Phi, psi and omega in degrees: 000134175282123182270168176303314182289331174299315181296314179297323179297317178299328180276356175079024182243015168074183184289104187296336181300337181291342177297337181292328184260339188217154174289159184306322183291349181258353187275335183076015178237162179295142182289158173290156167238163178300323181294314180292325179293319178297319178296317182298316180295319181296327185260355187293135172230035187286345176219173186292344180295337180296338183280341185242348181284161169276317180199158172285146181242104186284301183166179182207148173125199183282116184283357174240030188288151170283329183257126173246120180256124184238118174260201185260308184195157176294148170261193185298315182291323178295320179297322181286321186264344179077024180221137180286149173056063177246353179270207179298322177297326178293321177295320177293320177300317178300320178293321178298316179296317180298329182294341177243023173080022180246162178215144178307129177087350181246095183065021180225131171240135186240132178209184177231160174298312181256136187264353179239146183288125170289140181304137179067015182059029176292167176293143175298145178272160184306319181292329178289320176296315180298322181293327184266342186305320179301329177294317178296319179297321177295320177298319179298320178294324180285316182287318186053061183289160174273337181209142176247131174251112182267122183261105175094170186298314185299313180296314183296311182293325181291316182286326183265357178054057183215162173248015178298146178292152182298329178298333178270339182273328181283161178098355179219172179256120177261182178227135170236110184050043179070011174265127177302137181228126178245137182255137171215178182285150176289139179305325179297323176293319182294332176295334180262342185227080185296334183293340181270001179296326179296321178293322177297323177297320176299319180295318179296320178296321177298317179297317180296317178297320180297315178298318181294334182279346183285143177296147183305328183258015181281000000 
């Protein structure tokens, strides 16, 4: 099996797993580029999801965005089209972004923790999250966002390295490598639980206030 690091090695960018512990300037390896990262995701067979996916789904949007939106994994439509959040959950996400003055592709980059669709849209398993996490870390290093919005339990727990319930994680501002991180519900969950939309609106307002509070050059 070709591993994630095998692909990165062929591309000349060194052991990508080191991105989890250190910033690029500390790794002693050549930095990732968007092009090399896209090739690595497309060719990766580091977990069993590679056997059932149609394609890897890297992300979409402004690659120099202040806002980084992180979901959990591609669904069926995302797997088919190669873009995250294109189904009904994607339409709701677009509406959520619009409610705070944002738009897909305009100062917003959207991705998932896991780049391949889990069969039946089940939750990603721990080994699948671990296999894909270096790709997300590389994206964060490339985008260098001012704020991360984590959508749902999987994204929040993976980025914050915790098993706390989402109800306990939302409502405050966390930090990921000194980047403010706000947790809210995944749009797919909100489609099934309309009563939590008001709480999601509170989270979005918190994220907007947090962004507004940042110094212009932060």
